[in-house]
C-alpha positions in Angstrom: 70.4 -82.2 76.9 70.0 -78.9 75.2 73.0 -77.4 73.4 73.5 -73.9 72.4 74.5 -73.5 68.7 75.1 -69.8 69.0 78.8 -70.2 69.9 79.3 -72.6 66.9 77.6 -70.2 64.6 79.6 -67.3 65.9 82.9 -69.1 65.3 81.7 -69.9 61.7 80.8 -66.3 61.1 84.1 -65.0 62.4 85.9 -67.5 60.3 83.9 -66.5 57.2 84.6 -62.8 57.8 88.4 -63.5 58.2 88.4 -65.4 54.9 86.6 -62.7 53.1 89.0 -60.0 54.4 92.0 -62.0 53.3 90.4 -62.6 49.9 89.6 -58.9 49.5 93.1 -57.7 50.6 94.9 -60.1 48.4 96.5 -62.1 51.2 98.5 -59.2 52.5 99.4 -57.8 49.1 100.3 -54.1 49.5 100.9 -52.8 46.0 97.8 -51.5 44.2 96.5 -53.4 41.2 97.1 -51.7 37.9 94.2 -49.6 36.6 92.2 -51.1 33.8 93.1 -49.8 30.3 91.0 -46.9 29.0 88.5 -48.1 26.6 88.8 -46.4 23.2 92.2 -44.9 23.9 95.0 -46.0 21.6 98.0 -47.7 23.1 101.1 -45.4 23.4 104.4 -46.9 22.6 107.5 -45.7 24.4 109.8 -43.6 22.1 112.9 -45.1 20.8 116.0 -44.6 22.9 119.7 -44.7 22.3 120.8 -48.2 21.3 117.4 -49.3 20.0 118.6 -49.5 16.4 121.9 -51.2 16.1 123.9 -48.4 17.8 122.1 -45.5 16.1 121.0 -43.0 18.6 117.4 -41.8 18.3 116.7 -38.2 18.9 113.5 -37.5 20.8 111.1 -35.1 19.2 111.3 -31.7 20.9 108.4 -30.7 23.1 106.8 -27.4 22.2 104.2 -25.6 24.2 101.3 -24.5 21.9 100.2 -21.7 24.3 103.7 -20.3 24.3 103.8 -20.3 20.4 100.5 -18.3 20.2 100.1 -16.2 23.4 96.7 -14.8 24.3 97.5 -11.3 22.9 98.4 -12.8 19.5 95.2 -15.0 19.5 93.1 -12.0 20.3 94.7 -10.0 17.4 93.9 -12.9 15.1 90.3 -13.2 16.3 89.7 -9.5 16.5 88.0 -9.8 19.9 88.9 -10.5 23.6 89.3 -14.2 24.4 89.1 -16.4 27.5 92.3 -17.7 29.1 93.7 -20.7 27.2 92.7 -24.3 27.7 95.9 -26.4 27.3 96.0 -30.0 26.5 98.9 -32.2 25.3 99.7 -30.9 21.8 97.0 -28.2 21.7 95.9 -24.9 23.1 92.4 -23.3 22.6 91.3 -19.8 23.2 87.5 -19.2 23.1 85.5 -16.1 22.9 83.4 -14.8 25.8 80.0 -16.5 26.2 78.4 -13.0 25.5 80.0 -13.0 22.1 81.2 -12.5 19.5 81.7 -16.1 18.3 85.4 -16.7 18.1 87.9 -19.5 18.8 91.6 -19.8 18.1 93.0 -23.4 18.1 96.7 -24.2 18.1 98.0 -27.7 17.5 101.6 -28.8 17.6 103.1 -32.1 16.6 101.7 -35.1 14.7 98.1 -33.9 15.4 98.8 -30.7 13.4 100.1 -32.7 10.5 97.2 -35.1 10.7 94.7 -32.2 10.4 96.5 -31.1 7.2 96.4 -34.6 5.8 92.7 -34.9 6.5 92.0 -31.5 4.9 94.0 -32.6 1.8 92.0 -35.8 1.6 88.8 -33.9 1.8 89.9 -31.7 -1.1 90.3 -28.4 0.8 91.8 -25.5 -1.2 95.3 -25.4 0.3 97.6 -22.7 -1.0 101.4 -22.7 -0.3 102.7 -19.9 1.8 106.2 -19.0 0.6 108.9 -17.9 3.0 107.3 -19.4 6.2 109.1 -22.3 7.8 110.2 -25.2 5.8 106.7 -25.8 4.4 103.5 -23.9 4.9 99.9 -23.9 3.6 96.8 -21.8 4.1 93.2 -22.4 3.6 90.1 -20.6 4.8 90.4 -20.2 8.5 93.6 -22.2 9.0 97.3 -22.2 8.4 99.8 -25.1 8.6 103.5 -24.7 9.1 106.4 -27.2 9.2 109.6 -25.9 10.9 112.3 -28.6 11.3 110.7 -31.6 12.9 107.6 -29.7 14.2 104.2 -29.2 12.5 102.0 -26.4 13.7 98.3 -25.8 12.8 96.5 -22.7 13.7 92.7 -22.5 13.2 90.4 -19.6 13.5 86.7 -20.2 14.1 84.7 -17.1 13.4 81.5 -16.0 11.8 83.5 -13.4 9.8 84.5 -13.8 6.2 87.4 -16.2 6.3 89.3 -14.4 3.5 89.5 -11.4 5.9 91.8 -13.3 8.2 94.2 -14.8 5.6 96.9 -12.1 6.0 96.6 -12.2 9.8 97.0 -16.1 9.7 100.1 -15.8 7.5 101.6 -13.1 9.8 100.9 -15.2 12.9 102.5 -18.2 11.2 105.7 -16.2 10.5 105.7 -15.1 14.2 105.2 -18.7 15.4 108.2 -19.9 13.4 110.5 -17.3 15.1 109.3 -18.6 18.6 110.5 -22.1 17.9 
């Protein structure tokens, strides 16, 4: 007697496909799996909230829009040339010169990143001079100014091929304007 194994193989194939589908779908699980952590990105801790420290209420740091602190017109005055529309990122705003030139870029940093730039410049031995009468604390160096106003640090950097001493007064004036916008 000759038997036909095709029906047995077909049942085995259907069963195998069903098992694979169940395994791939997580046995009916509907919530998506969490994404893998970004490699090279530091973990971000949640900010302290009320009641985290024995009844002491933590005040969240205020959020400041760097592009609002230095609007495009102010960045263009500083750079002395028309600039592209800003590119905003968390804690920063960058205006670049047109690809046809001249070379110019205005960078605005707000928050811990701005203070970190100042710390790095100090560690590198940059020539930082105090700027009296601007915010709570302010420093200038060739092509950059740093200002602390309350709990906010701001760094404004000008990248240009022009002599950096030519922009010192414009950087100081812009720093004064920025403090009034906070």
